[in-house]
Phi, psi and omega in degrees: 000314178297321179297319178297316178295317180298318179297317178297317179297313179298317179297320180293316180295312180297316180298321177294322177295319177298315179296320178297317179294317179297318179295319179295319180284345179284338180283109182273154175283158176301140187224346189255120180257148181248147175221140172251126182227164177256129182289168180303333181288353176078006182222346180262127177273137180237136177255119179248151176224148182218119179273150175267358173208159176271124183284141176220112358289159181263086180233102180275124186259306182216158177202151174215137175235128179242128178253156179241125183233152178299132182297327182289349185281340183062041184298128177230117180292129173226164175050046177289121183226132172284139176271351182246117185303131175084352179252098189266133176251145179229153171283112190265324182202160178210135175230121179264132172047056179292161181307323183297330178200086184292350180272359184229157172243147181240124181240126180250138176245142183233149176234134174238120189273355184269038178249103182063229181260014184299335180295343180249014187275348184282322184052059179298137177226133182312125176077356183265118179285140183222131177288127186256310175201167181219163178198167176234169173252134183307327183265013180089190184291138178237128177293149173086001176292133182210162170289143180292135178277153177305322183269013177300137182301328180282346180273070183230152181301325174237100178253174185294339180260001184052044178242172177241084185279357187301153173284143188203145171207136177234127176226129183299335179285347177256352179154197187287161179302329183276359183270150174253117185264007172293129183260320183160185182253153173224160183092178183247168175297157182292133173235111185290149178283131182263000000 
């Protein structure tokens, strides 16, 4: 009887340790970098993404990209197009001149991958840059348009607009549903061709 209890206790402890190690290894580091670029036509803004690892399985669930534009520009998103068939991005929210930076407007675009087979349409590959979506401004190219930085004053859990403007992407192959696999930005702010 004592041997049986000891065996169960040992099994429970060992099983718990295995689960703890498995859970710890399941948490993947942020891996997807974002870039905002200007297309060859000098007026179309392009959002590119590049992963530092290939996800397995490759199932993209949600994503958000937030750009920061000069408030005086009167920026109006037009001609928003996904570059990946079946993976649709939408202009999800906009906050003009928040208290944290009244000289800027923040525009967020969102992707939801649970629409048909769209969650598997990206085919992420380690180190391979991929055009994700593009858009134009009704008034043409504006200098200084950039991806919102992680340390931007408006990118706070409680901001003056009570919004969540942060950049975000979740793919099951990089970790859990609750994790943000967005790593950071690369590239420079937009400089329009004169």
